[in-house]
N, C-alpha and C positions, 0 to 999 in steps of 0.2 A: 504494500500500500504506500502511495506517495505521501510524504510529509509536507509537501509544499502547497497543498490544497487549502485555500482560505476557508476558515470556519467562522461564519457570521456570528453564531451563537457564542463561541469562545471569545471573540473580540468584544462583544457586547457585555458578556459576563465579567471579563477582566476590567473593562471600563467602569462598569457599575460598581464592582467591588472597590476600585480605587476612589471613585467619587464618593461612595458611602463612607469610606475611611476618612476622607478629607472633611466631610460634614461632621462625622462622629468626633474627630479631633477638635473641630471648632466648637462643638457643643459640650465638650468634656466638663467645663466648669459648672454647667447647669445640672450635671448628673444624669442627663438624658442622652440617648442615642437618637439619630435622625429618624429612625422608624418609630420610636416612642414619642418623639416630638410631634410627628404627623398625627398620631392617634390622639395625643393629649390636646393638640390644637383643635381637633374636631370635637372632642368631648366638651371643651370649653365653649366652642361655638354653638353646639347643640344644647348646652345646659344639661338637664337630666336626660340621659339617653340609655340605649341598650345595644347589645352586640348586633342585633338585626338592623337597627338604624345606622350604626357605624358601618356595617357591611355595605349599605347603600352609598354612603359618602366615600368610603375608602376603596371600594371595589377590590377587596382582598378576601381571601379565604376566611371563613368564620373561625376556623381553628387557629389561624395565624393571629387574628384579632383577639381571640380569647387568650392566647398565650401572652400577647402584649399587655392585655388588661391585667392579667395576673401579676406580671412583672411590675406594672405601674401601681398596682395595689400594694405589692410588697415594699416598694420604695416610698409608699405613703403619699403619692400624688393624686390618687383617685380612691374613692370609697365605693364599695359594691354592696348594695342593699337588695333584699328580696322585693319583688314587685307583686302587684296583684295577680299578674300572670305568672304562675309558678314555673313556667318554662323559660322565663326571662329574668334578668337581673337589672336593677337600676344602677347606672354608673354615673358618678358625680365627681367633678374635680374638687380637690381639697384646697384649703387656703395655701398650704405648702405647695401644692401642685400649681397654683396660679403664680406663685413666686418663681418656681422653677421654669414655668412656661415663659414668663416675662424675660428672665435671664437668657433662656434658650433662644427666644425670638430675636433678640438683639444680635446674638452670636450667629444665628442663622442668616439674618439679613446681611451682616458683614461678609460672611463667606460666600453667600449667594451673589452679592455685588462683585466680589473679587473674581469669582468663576465666570460670571457673565461678561465682565470686562476682559478677562483673558481670552474668552471665546470670540468676543466681538459680536455685533448684532447679526451679521450675515451668517456666521457659522452657527450661532444659536438658533436662528430661524431654520437653517438647514437641518439641524439636529431634531428640532420639533417636527419638521416635515417627515423626516426619516422615521421617527418613532411613531408618528401617526400612520404611516404606511405599514409598518411592522404590526401595529395593533389591529389593522384592518385585514391582515392575512388570515 
């Protein structure tokens, strides 16, 4: 088998891992990883929410969201309460969670601006177009 065949999946995965590591490093002082930041940001936006509602906003697998929620609960940035529907739980951001989110948001904005500036408007537009094509496959 030839080793010089381009693997689109491998290139995207390596780039994604590198970009995630850059964001994680930037968010380190908040105690959150970029994946946790995304979930917490949506919990804050929605107010009292559930995994089902988060699934709609995040477009992620329910089990992935559930694992992230358990981690967020463990680090005390969200609280999980029973709801009237016994199949669901009510998820709320805590006061500490709001503080972490505010700190993370500033760090996220700073690194996001830095990456956008490094890419430039044209490459960033191309990247978005490519990702949209991939998502439509």
